[in-house]
C-alpha positions in Angstrom: 112.0 101.0 84.6 110.8 99.0 87.6 107.2 99.0 88.8 108.4 100.7 92.0 110.0 103.5 89.9 106.9 103.9 87.9 104.7 104.2 91.0 107.2 106.7 92.5 107.0 108.8 89.4 103.2 108.6 89.5 103.2 109.8 93.1 105.5 112.7 92.3 103.3 113.8 89.4 100.2 113.4 91.4 101.5 115.6 94.2 102.3 118.2 91.6 98.8 117.7 90.1 97.1 118.0 93.4 99.0 121.2 94.1 97.8 122.6 90.8 94.2 121.3 91.6 94.3 123.1 94.9 95.3 126.4 93.4 92.6 126.1 90.6 90.0 125.2 93.3 90.9 128.3 95.3 90.7 130.5 92.2 87.3 128.9 91.3 86.0 129.6 94.8 87.0 133.2 94.4 85.4 133.4 91.0 82.9 130.7 90.3 82.5 131.9 86.7 86.2 131.5 85.8 86.2 129.1 82.9 89.9 128.7 83.0 90.0 127.6 86.5 87.3 125.1 85.9 89.0 123.9 82.7 92.2 123.5 84.8 90.5 121.4 87.4 89.0 119.2 84.7 92.3 118.7 83.0 94.1 117.9 86.2 91.5 115.3 87.2 91.4 113.9 83.7 95.2 113.5 83.8 95.0 111.7 87.1 92.2 109.4 85.9 94.1 108.6 82.8 97.2 107.7 84.6 95.4 105.6 87.1 93.8 103.7 84.3 97.1 103.1 82.6 98.7 101.9 85.8 95.8 99.8 86.9 94.6 101.7 89.9 90.9 101.1 89.5 89.6 102.6 92.8 91.5 105.8 92.4 90.5 105.9 88.7 86.8 105.7 89.9 87.2 108.5 92.3 88.9 110.7 89.7 86.1 109.8 87.2 83.4 111.1 89.7 85.5 114.3 90.0 85.7 114.6 86.3 81.9 114.2 85.9 81.2 116.9 88.5 83.4 119.3 86.5 81.5 118.4 83.4 78.2 119.2 85.2 79.4 122.7 85.9 80.8 123.6 82.6 79.0 126.4 80.8 
């Protein structure tokens, strides 16, 4: 698999993850105590961060890391 194909797959997966993240954030906004929604947000951001680290996208990895830390702050 070429680098271009790997990046393309990453982008497709990231769009899917961002769509899932959007749905979970809307649910969390409706019900801030929803642990499942918060866990979903964390898992999605964690997945994006991990993939960025694997592919060598340090700036995006840092952004995802900040989001992951914010999720951890709000976990019960």
